[in-house]
C-alpha positions as CSV (number, residue, x, y, z in Angstrom):
1,M,97.7,114.2,125.6
2,E,97.8,118.0,126.2
3,L,100.6,119.9,124.5
4,T,102.1,121.0,127.8
5,D,102.3,117.3,128.8
6,L,103.9,116.5,125.5
7,Y,106.5,119.2,126.1
8,Q,107.2,118.0,129.6
9,Q,107.5,114.4,128.7
10,F,109.1,114.3,125.3
11,R,110.6,117.8,124.6
12,N,111.9,118.8,128.0
13,P,115.3,120.4,127.6
14,D,116.4,119.1,131.0
15,T,115.6,115.6,130.1
16,I,117.4,115.9,126.7
17,R,120.5,117.3,128.4
18,A,120.5,114.5,131.0
19,L,120.3,111.9,128.2
20,S,123.1,113.7,126.4
21,E,125.3,113.6,129.5
22,S,124.6,109.8,129.8
23,I,125.4,109.2,126.2
24,N,128.6,111.3,126.3
25,K,129.8,109.6,129.5
26,L,129.2,106.0,128.2
27,A,130.4,106.7,124.7
28,S,133.8,108.0,126.0
29,D,134.7,104.4,126.8
30,I,134.1,103.3,123.2
31,K,137.1,103.8,120.9
32,S,135.4,103.1,117.6
33,N,132.8,105.1,115.8
34,I,129.1,104.4,116.3
35,N,127.5,105.0,112.9
36,I,123.8,105.1,113.3
37,M,121.5,105.0,110.3
38,E,118.1,106.5,111.1
39,V,116.1,104.8,108.4
40,C,113.1,107.1,108.6
41,G,113.2,110.7,107.3
42,G,111.0,111.7,110.2
43,H,113.8,110.9,112.6
44,T,116.3,112.9,110.4
45,H,114.1,115.9,110.7
46,T,113.8,115.5,114.5
47,I,117.6,115.2,114.8
48,M,118.2,118.3,112.6
49,K,115.3,120.5,113.9
50,Y,116.3,120.1,117.5
51,G,120.0,120.0,117.0
52,L,120.4,116.6,118.7
53,N,123.5,115.9,116.6
54,Q,125.2,118.8,118.4
55,L,124.6,117.2,121.8
56,L,126.5,114.0,121.0
57,P,130.2,113.0,121.2
58,N,132.4,113.0,118.1
59,N,132.4,109.2,117.8
60,I,128.6,109.1,117.2
61,K,127.8,109.7,113.5
62,F,124.4,109.8,111.8
63,I,123.9,108.2,108.4
64,H,120.6,109.2,106.8
65,G,118.8,106.2,105.4
66,P,116.4,105.4,102.6
67,G,113.3,105.6,104.7
68,C,111.5,108.3,102.7
69,P,109.1,106.8,100.2
70,V,109.3,109.8,97.8
71,C,113.1,109.9,97.9
72,I,113.6,106.3,96.8
73,M,111.1,106.4,93.9
74,P,113.1,106.0,90.6
75,K,112.4,108.4,87.8
76,E,110.9,105.7,85.5
77,R,108.1,105.1,88.1
78,I,107.3,108.9,88.1
79,D,107.3,108.8,84.3
80,H,104.7,106.0,84.6
81,A,102.5,108.4,86.6
82,A,103.0,111.2,84.1
83,T,102.3,108.9,81.1
84,L,99.1,107.6,82.7
85,A,97.9,111.1,83.6
86,Q,98.2,112.1,80.0
87,L,96.0,109.3,78.6
88,P,92.5,110.2,77.5
89,D,89.8,110.1,80.2
90,V,92.2,109.4,83.1
91,I,92.3,111.0,86.5
92,L,95.6,110.4,88.4
93,L,95.6,110.5,92.2
94,T,98.6,110.4,94.4
95,L,99.9,111.8,97.7
96,G,101.0,115.4,97.9
97,D,104.8,115.0,98.0
98,M,104.8,113.1,94.7
99,I,103.5,116.1,92.7
100,R,106.9,117.8,92.8
101,V,109.3,114.9,92.5
102,P,111.2,115.2,89.2
103,G,110.9,112.5,86.6
104,S,112.9,112.4,83.4
105,K,110.6,114.9,81.7
106,G,109.5,117.0,84.6
107,N,107.4,116.5,87.7
108,L,103.6,115.9,87.9
109,A,102.9,119.5,88.7
110,K,104.3,120.4,85.2
111,F,101.9,118.0,83.5
112,R,99.0,119.2,85.6
113,A,99.8,122.7,84.5
114,K,99.6,121.5,80.9
115,G,96.1,120.1,81.4
116,A,96.5,116.6,82.8
117,D,93.9,115.8,85.5
118,I,96.3,115.1,88.4
119,R,95.0,115.5,91.9
120,P,97.0,115.3,95.2
121,L,95.2,113.5,98.0
122,Y,95.5,114.3,101.7
123,D,92.9,111.7,102.6
124,P,93.3,108.6,100.3
125,M,89.7,107.6,101.0
126,D,88.7,110.5,98.7
127,A,89.7,108.2,95.9
128,L,86.5,106.3,96.3
129,T,84.4,109.4,96.0
130,I,86.3,110.8,93.0
131,A,85.9,107.4,91.2
132,K,82.1,107.3,92.0
133,D,81.7,110.9,90.9
134,N,83.5,110.3,87.5
135,P,82.1,107.0,86.2
136,D,83.1,107.8,82.7
137,K,86.8,108.1,83.7
138,K,89.5,105.7,84.7
139,V,90.7,106.9,88.1
140,I,94.2,105.7,88.9
141,F,95.6,105.8,92.4
142,F,99.4,106.0,92.2
143,A,100.1,104.4,95.6
144,I,103.4,105.0,97.4
145,G,104.9,104.4,100.8
146,F,106.4,101.9,103.2
147,E,104.5,99.5,105.4
148,T,103.0,102.5,107.1
149,S,100.7,103.6,104.2
150,T,100.2,100.2,102.6
151,P,97.1,99.3,104.8
152,M,95.3,102.4,103.5
153,T,95.8,101.2,99.9
154,A,94.6,97.7,100.9
155,V,91.5,99.4,102.4
156,L,90.8,101.3,99.1
157,I,91.1,98.1,97.1
158,D,88.9,96.3,99.6
159,Q,86.2,99.0,99.4
160,A,86.5,99.3,95.6
161,E,85.8,95.5,95.4
162,K,83.0,95.5,97.9
163,Q,81.3,98.6,96.4
164,Q,82.0,97.5,92.8
165,I,83.7,100.8,91.9
166,N,85.1,99.3,88.7
167,N,86.8,102.4,87.3
168,L,89.2,102.7,90.3
169,L,92.6,101.3,89.3
170,F,96.0,101.1,91.2
171,H,99.6,101.6,90.3
172,I,101.4,100.0,93.3
173,N,104.7,101.4,94.5
174,H,104.7,100.2,98.1
175,V,108.2,99.2,99.4
176,L,109.5,97.3,102.4
177,V,112.0,98.4,105.0
178,P,113.8,95.1,105.8
179,P,115.2,94.4,102.3
180,A,116.5,98.0,102.2
181,I,118.3,97.5,105.5
182,D,119.8,94.3,104.1
183,A,120.9,96.1,100.9
184,V,122.6,98.8,103.0
185,M,124.4,96.3,105.2
186,A,125.4,94.1,102.2
187,D,127.2,97.0,100.6
188,T,130.9,96.5,101.2
189,N,131.3,100.3,101.5
190,S,128.7,100.6,104.2
191,K,129.9,102.1,107.5
192,V,126.6,101.5,109.3
193,N,126.8,99.6,112.6
194,A,123.5,100.5,114.3
195,F,120.0,101.4,113.3
196,I,117.2,103.6,114.6
197,G,114.2,101.7,113.4
198,P,111.2,103.5,111.9
199,A,108.3,104.0,114.3
200,H,105.2,104.2,112.1
201,V,106.3,101.2,109.9
202,S,106.8,99.2,113.1
203,V,103.3,100.0,114.4
204,I,102.0,98.1,111.3
205,S,104.6,95.4,110.7
206,G,105.8,94.9,114.3
207,A,109.4,95.1,115.5
208,K,109.9,91.5,114.6
209,I,110.8,92.4,111.0
210,Y,114.2,93.7,112.1
211,R,115.3,90.6,114.0
212,P,116.9,88.9,110.9
213,A,119.1,92.0,110.3
214,V,120.1,92.1,114.0
215,E,121.1,88.4,113.9
216,K,122.7,88.4,110.5
217,Y,124.8,91.5,110.9
218,Q,125.1,91.6,114.7
219,T,123.8,95.2,114.5
220,P,121.7,96.9,117.2
221,V,118.2,98.1,116.1
222,V,116.3,100.3,118.4
223,V,112.7,101.2,117.3
224,S,112.3,104.8,118.2
225,G,109.5,107.4,118.5
226,F,109.8,110.7,116.8
227,E,110.1,113.2,119.7
228,P,113.5,114.5,120.8
229,V,113.5,112.5,124.0
230,D,112.5,109.4,122.1
231,V,115.5,109.8,119.8
232,M,118.0,110.6,122.5
233,E,116.8,107.6,124.6
234,S,117.1,105.4,121.6
235,I,120.7,106.6,121.0
236,L,121.5,105.9,124.6
237,R,120.2,102.4,124.3
238,I,122.4,101.8,121.2
239,V,125.4,103.1,123.1
240,Q,124.6,100.8,126.0
241,Q,124.5,97.9,123.6
242,K,127.8,98.9,122.0
243,H,129.4,99.4,125.4
244,A,128.3,95.9,126.4
245,D,129.4,94.5,123.0
246,I,125.9,93.0,122.2
247,A,123.5,93.4,119.4
248,E,119.8,93.2,120.2
249,L,116.4,94.3,118.9
250,D,115.0,96.9,121.3
251,I,111.6,98.8,121.3
252,Q,111.9,102.3,122.7
253,Y,108.6,103.3,121.2
254,S,106.7,100.8,123.3
255,R,103.7,103.1,123.7
256,A,102.8,102.3,120.1
257,V,105.0,99.4,118.8
258,T,104.7,95.7,119.7
259,E,106.7,92.7,118.6
260,E,103.9,91.4,116.3
261,G,102.4,94.7,115.0
262,N,98.9,95.2,113.7
263,L,97.7,91.8,112.7
264,T,94.4,93.0,111.2
265,A,96.3,95.4,108.9
266,Q,98.8,92.7,107.9
267,A,96.0,90.3,107.0
268,L,94.3,92.9,104.8
269,I,97.5,93.6,103.0
270,D,98.1,89.9,102.4
271,Q,94.6,89.6,101.0
272,Y,95.3,92.0,98.1
273,L,99.0,92.4,97.7
274,T,102.0,90.2,97.2
275,I,105.8,90.5,96.9
276,R,107.4,91.7,93.7
277,D,110.5,89.8,92.5
278,T,112.5,93.0,92.4
279,F,112.1,96.8,92.6
280,R,114.6,99.5,91.6
281,W,115.2,101.9,94.5
282,R,116.5,105.4,93.7
283,G,120.0,105.4,95.0
284,L,120.2,101.8,96.0
285,G,119.4,100.1,92.7
286,P,117.4,96.9,92.2
287,I,116.6,95.1,95.5
288,P,115.0,91.7,95.4
289,N,111.7,91.1,97.2
290,S,111.6,94.7,98.4
291,A,108.2,95.9,97.1
292,L,104.6,94.9,96.7
293,K,102.2,94.5,93.8
294,L,98.6,93.5,93.3
295,K,97.8,89.8,93.3
296,D,97.0,88.2,90.0
297,K,93.3,87.8,90.9
298,F,93.1,91.6,91.0
299,A,94.7,92.3,87.7
300,H,91.5,94.0,86.6
301,R,92.6,96.9,88.9
302,D,96.3,96.9,88.0
303,A,97.2,100.0,85.9
304,E,100.6,98.5,85.2
305,I,99.0,95.6,83.4
306,I,96.1,97.3,81.8
307,Y,98.3,100.1,80.4
308,M,101.4,98.0,79.9
309,T,101.9,98.9,76.3
310,N,101.7,102.7,77.1
311,L,104.3,102.7,79.9
312,P,108.0,103.4,79.4
313,T,110.4,100.6,80.4
314,A,113.8,102.2,80.4
315,E,115.6,102.8,83.7
316,I,116.5,106.4,84.2
317,D,119.4,107.7,86.3
318,D,119.3,110.9,88.4
319,H,120.8,114.2,87.4
320,K,124.5,113.7,87.1
321,A,125.3,116.4,89.7
322,C,122.9,115.1,92.2
323,Q,124.3,112.8,95.0
324,C,121.0,111.7,96.4
325,G,121.9,108.1,95.7
326,D,125.1,108.3,97.7
327,I,123.2,110.1,100.5
328,L,120.6,107.4,100.7
329,R,123.3,104.7,101.0
330,G,125.1,106.7,103.7
331,L,128.2,107.3,101.6
332,S,127.7,111.1,101.4
333,S,126.1,113.9,103.5
334,P,123.9,116.5,101.9
335,P,126.5,119.3,102.1
336,D,128.9,117.1,100.1
337,C,126.7,117.6,97.0
338,K,128.0,120.4,94.7
339,V,124.4,121.5,93.8
340,F,123.1,121.5,97.4
341,G,121.7,124.9,98.2
342,R,122.7,126.3,94.7
343,G,120.8,124.6,91.8
344,C,119.0,122.4,94.3
345,S,116.7,123.7,97.0
346,P,113.2,122.8,98.2
347,E,111.8,125.3,95.7
348,T,113.8,124.0,92.8
349,P,114.8,120.4,93.6
350,L,117.1,118.5,91.3
351,G,116.8,115.3,93.4
352,S,114.2,113.6,95.5
353,C,116.1,114.0,98.7
354,M,115.4,117.7,98.5
355,V,111.8,117.7,97.3
356,S,110.3,115.6,100.0
357,S,109.5,117.0,103.5
358,E,111.2,113.8,104.9
359,G,114.3,114.0,102.7
360,A,117.7,114.4,104.2
361,C,118.7,117.3,102.0
362,N,115.5,119.1,102.8
363,A,116.2,118.6,106.6
364,Y,119.7,120.0,106.3
365,Y,118.5,122.9,104.1
366,R,115.8,123.9,106.6
367,Y,117.5,123.3,110.0
368,A,121.3,122.9,109.7
369,G,122.2,126.4,108.5
370,V,124.1,124.9,105.5
371,N,121.8,125.9,102.7
372,H,124.6,127.6,100.6
373,V,127.7,125.6,101.3
374,H,129.5,126.0,97.9
375,P,130.3,129.6,97.4
């Protein structure tokens, strides 16, 4: 699609204004608040970058969810990466955003500056080449992400097995969206009563994964694309459901998302990965069945097992002044945090909500004009 076509179809100001008018008109008949959690940080950035929140009535509120894989990574898992990187003859690979996320003793960039061989990947397939080029090293891929990036890790494992690249190991940190939604809704303090479902996750897993939450909590879920018109149309569909007093699963992003998802990718994931009993999410705490790990038959590639005695086991809380946990649970907004825009900025992040390009604090800092709210 040409850029001009994209603009006309998905970023057209007239279309956005028309959607805004429809939303405002319909929402005026609804007396209660519509508290929408956009699970994915990509949606947060669209909302803030294009000022969509300013086009909506006062009874529509956004709650920024935990759909940023860097933001929910607890410090102890980052400490795992730092520990592995400092072992003799180890090359640690991970995705770019992880390099700057603070662990309890600093971020990976700090350890790289001290001599650890830590390499950010922009194409995960490069892990195969790096491992083949360094046969005398243990190359460990610190894998992160939701259902979106999990197939790529499965492909790497598959190729490492087929090509017998025996020095390529994995530290798996892939997490799942539905258990996080369940944890948010199960919290008695939660104000969420509607969800904008993440698009890229849904391309892989299919929209079907949200149906249990819709039925259990009678909460609308609309799977949305990332363009401004996508998001505004999804909000309108939520308002229409609220106006009709129904709760349904709806796919706005039908040009890419189906009910069933990518069955080939799902099968490849199932071949190599399985559900963990529990995983601790930054801000949300331990959530049962919310993450993946390597299957037992691939323990020879599992860095957590191979280096078990080297890895720290203590759970580590965030900086006391950082409210990232409350923000991820929808109990606070970024400007509520006392260090937002002062001690905490994209250049000097105290918490993961600021360090990631998908983090809610990062979005507010860049787009909302509230980057120094506590004089």
